C-alpha positions as CSV (number, residue, x, y, z in Angstrom):
1,M,-12.1,2.2,-21.9
2,K,-9.9,2.6,-18.8
3,I,-10.9,5.9,-17.3
4,A,-8.7,7.1,-14.5
5,I,-10.6,9.5,-11.9
6,I,-8.9,12.3,-9.1
7,S,-10.6,14.5,-7.2
8,D,-9.6,16.8,-3.9
9,I,-6.1,17.5,-4.9
10,H,-6.5,20.7,-2.4
11,G,-3.8,22.9,-3.7
12,N,-1.4,20.0,-3.8
13,L,0.6,20.7,-6.7
14,E,3.3,17.6,-5.9
15,A,1.0,15.0,-5.2
16,L,-1.1,15.7,-8.1
17,R,2.1,15.6,-11.0
18,E,2.7,12.7,-9.4
19,A,-0.8,11.1,-9.5
20,F,-0.5,11.7,-13.3
21,S,2.9,10.6,-14.0
22,N,0.9,7.7,-12.1
23,I,-1.7,6.9,-14.4
24,E,0.4,8.0,-17.6
25,K,2.0,5.1,-17.2
26,R,-1.1,2.8,-16.6
27,K,-2.4,4.0,-20.6
28,A,-5.6,5.5,-18.8
29,D,-8.0,6.6,-22.0
30,A,-9.8,9.0,-20.2
31,V,-9.5,10.6,-16.8
32,I,-12.1,12.5,-14.9
33,C,-11.7,15.0,-11.9
34,L,-14.9,15.7,-9.4
35,G,-13.5,18.7,-8.1
36,D,-11.9,19.9,-4.7
37,L,-9.0,21.6,-7.0
38,V,-8.3,24.4,-3.7
39,G,-8.2,25.2,-1.0
40,Y,-5.9,23.8,2.1
41,G,-2.5,23.0,0.2
42,P,-0.4,25.8,-1.1
43,Y,-1.3,25.7,-4.7
44,P,-5.0,26.4,-6.4
45,N,-3.6,28.4,-8.9
46,E,-1.2,26.0,-10.9
47,V,-2.9,23.1,-9.1
48,V,-6.4,24.9,-11.4
49,E,-4.2,25.4,-14.8
50,F,-2.4,21.9,-14.7
51,I,-6.2,21.3,-15.3
52,R,-7.1,23.0,-17.4
53,E,-3.9,22.8,-19.4
54,K,-4.4,19.0,-19.8
55,H,-8.1,19.1,-20.6
56,I,-9.0,17.1,-18.0
57,L,-13.0,17.4,-17.8
58,N,-14.0,18.4,-14.5
59,I,-17.4,19.1,-11.5
60,L,-17.3,21.7,-9.3
61,G,-16.7,20.6,-5.3
62,N,-18.1,21.7,-2.5
63,Y,-14.7,23.9,-1.2
64,D,-14.4,25.1,-4.7
65,A,-17.7,26.7,-4.4
66,A,-17.3,27.7,-0.7
67,V,-13.9,30.2,-2.0
68,L,-15.8,31.0,-4.8
69,E,-18.6,32.6,-2.5
70,K,-16.5,33.5,0.1
71,K,-18.6,31.4,3.1
72,F,-19.3,28.6,4.5
73,N,-21.6,27.1,3.2
74,Y,-21.1,23.7,1.8
75,I,-17.7,23.3,4.4
76,R,-17.6,23.5,8.3
77,N,-17.0,26.8,10.4
78,N,-13.4,25.3,11.8
79,R,-10.1,26.7,11.9
80,I,-8.4,25.1,9.6
81,N,-11.0,26.5,7.4
82,E,-11.5,29.7,8.8
83,F,-7.4,30.3,7.9
84,C,-7.6,28.1,4.8
85,M,-10.8,29.7,2.8
86,P,-10.3,33.1,2.2
87,W,-6.3,32.5,2.0
88,T,-7.3,30.5,-0.7
89,A,-9.6,33.1,-1.9
90,G,-7.4,35.8,-1.7
91,E,-4.3,33.5,-3.7
92,L,-7.0,32.7,-6.4
93,K,-6.5,34.7,-9.4
94,E,-9.0,35.9,-11.5
95,E,-9.3,33.2,-14.9
96,N,-8.9,30.8,-12.3
97,R,-12.1,31.7,-10.6
98,V,-14.0,32.5,-14.0
99,Y,-12.5,28.9,-14.5
100,L,-14.3,27.1,-11.5
101,K,-17.3,29.2,-11.9
102,S,-18.0,27.4,-15.1
103,L,-18.0,23.8,-14.1
104,P,-21.1,21.5,-14.1
105,R,-21.8,19.8,-10.0
106,E,-22.5,16.8,-12.1
107,I,-21.5,15.2,-15.4
108,N,-23.7,12.1,-17.0
109,L,-22.4,9.7,-19.6
110,Q,-22.6,6.2,-21.6
111,F,-19.6,3.9,-21.9
112,L,-21.3,1.1,-24.2
113,D,-24.1,0.1,-21.9
114,K,-22.7,1.8,-18.4
115,K,-25.0,4.9,-17.6
116,I,-22.3,6.5,-15.2
117,C,-22.3,9.3,-13.4
118,F,-19.9,11.4,-11.5
119,V,-20.8,14.2,-8.8
120,H,-18.7,15.4,-5.8
121,G,-20.2,14.7,-3.2
122,S,-23.8,13.1,-4.2
123,T,-26.7,13.4,-6.1
124,R,-28.2,14.9,-3.9
125,S,-26.3,17.6,-2.1
126,I,-22.1,18.5,-3.4
127,N,-21.4,18.2,0.3
128,E,-23.1,15.2,1.3
129,Y,-20.8,12.6,2.3
130,L,-21.2,8.7,0.7
131,L,-19.2,7.0,3.3
132,E,-19.3,2.8,2.4
133,N,-21.7,1.1,3.7
134,S,-23.5,4.5,5.6
135,R,-26.9,5.3,5.5
136,E,-26.8,8.0,2.7
137,A,-25.3,5.9,0.6
138,S,-28.2,3.8,0.8
139,E,-30.4,5.8,-0.1
140,V,-28.6,7.5,-3.0
141,M,-27.8,4.1,-4.5
142,E,-31.4,3.5,-3.9
143,A,-33.3,6.1,-5.5
144,F,-30.1,6.2,-8.5
145,T,-31.2,4.9,-11.5
146,G,-27.5,5.0,-13.4
147,D,-25.4,2.1,-13.4
148,V,-22.8,3.5,-11.5
149,L,-22.4,6.1,-9.4
150,V,-18.8,7.8,-8.9
151,C,-18.4,10.4,-5.6
152,A,-15.3,11.6,-4.1
153,H,-15.9,14.2,-0.9
154,T,-14.8,12.1,1.9
155,H,-11.3,11.3,1.0
156,I,-11.4,7.3,1.6
157,P,-11.8,5.3,-1.6
158,C,-14.4,2.6,-1.7
159,E,-16.4,0.1,-3.8
160,S,-19.3,-1.2,-3.3
161,R,-22.1,-2.9,-5.0
162,Y,-25.7,-2.4,-5.0
163,G,-27.7,-5.4,-6.3
164,S,-26.2,-4.4,-10.5
165,K,-25.3,-0.2,-9.1
166,I,-22.2,0.4,-7.9
167,L,-20.8,3.3,-6.1
168,I,-17.7,4.2,-6.7
169,N,-15.4,6.7,-4.5
170,D,-12.0,7.4,-5.8
171,G,-10.8,9.4,-2.0
172,S,-8.4,12.1,-2.8
173,I,-4.7,12.9,-4.0
174,G,-3.6,15.9,-2.0
175,K,-5.6,16.1,1.4
176,P,-5.9,11.8,2.4
177,K,-7.4,10.8,5.5
178,I,-6.3,7.1,5.9
179,G,-3.8,7.2,8.3
180,R,-1.3,7.7,5.1
181,P,0.4,10.7,3.9
182,N,-0.4,8.7,0.5
183,G,-2.6,9.8,-2.2
184,T,-6.0,7.7,-3.9
185,Y,-7.0,7.6,-7.7
186,V,-9.5,5.3,-8.9
187,I,-8.5,3.2,-12.5
188,M,-12.3,2.5,-14.1
189,D,-12.3,-0.4,-16.8
190,V,-16.3,-0.4,-18.1
191,K,-16.3,-3.6,-20.2
192,Y,-19.7,-5.1,-22.1
193,G,-21.7,-6.8,-18.8
194,D,-19.2,-5.0,-16.0
195,V,-17.3,-2.8,-14.3
196,Y,-13.8,-3.1,-12.7
197,V,-12.1,-0.8,-10.4
198,E,-9.3,-0.5,-9.5
199,L,-8.3,1.5,-6.3
200,V,-5.0,2.9,-6.3
201,E,-3.0,3.9,-3.9
202,F,0.4,6.3,-5.0
203,T,3.0,8.1,-2.2
204,Y,4.9,11.5,-3.4
205,D,7.3,14.2,-1.2
206,Y,4.6,15.5,0.5
207,E,7.7,16.9,2.6
208,K,7.8,19.6,0.0
209,T,4.5,20.4,-0.2
210,A,4.5,20.3,3.6
211,A,7.9,23.3,3.2
212,A,5.9,24.7,1.0
213,M,2.5,24.9,3.3
214,E,5.2,26.1,6.2
215,Q,6.3,28.9,3.4
216,K,3.4,30.4,3.2
217,G,2.6,30.6,6.9
218,I,-0.8,28.3,6.7
219,I,-1.2,26.9,10.3
220,K,0.3,23.3,11.3
221,A,-3.0,21.6,11.9
222,C,-3.6,21.4,8.6
223,I,0.4,20.7,7.8
224,D,-0.3,17.4,10.4
225,N,-2.8,16.1,8.2
226,I,-0.6,16.4,4.5
227,R,2.4,14.5,7.0
228,T,0.3,12.2,8.3
229,G,-3.0,11.3,6.9
230,M,-5.7,11.9,9.7
231,E,-8.0,15.0,10.0
């Protein structure tokens, strides 16, 4: 069973389209999205509608939750978010708000002999960062009773083994933090006895996204991240 895992698209339609084309070429059996469809990027409605039209299994991200509540409960209260959160909330169509409200915060599935849990931040919180080799990741994986925990939120892809358990982070489709303006996702190939993980990095026309952000008046600090892959 070959599963493509995407997340943290953040209104970046150009990156999402390229990622989906890339995934189709790899002949994945399914695509699962770990949330944060909106925020930062210029196309929140178009991204939500793309995910809906493709019938991609999806969960709620912390930025999605913040936009729905119009509060900083789940995101940092900084200069970029002070602009981007209310801007996105104002842009989002009601039908897309209803869709985001319907999303679960966690999905648990079994493929072959593997119990796999999909979350945005962690099993403890929608906005907890499980960075590779961090104390938080060790604590969560020690308590985790499944075989594979798949998370997002950090925008930094990784695969870590904790004994027989695996922690996977797919990175970010539309707002990278890897020092390059490229999107990332994961191909997880589930077989009896083991799970094989491929961290995929892809290029796309990020200048097209940056130009749309400039046209819509999104602040420069956010546009710089799209161009550099650095926060």
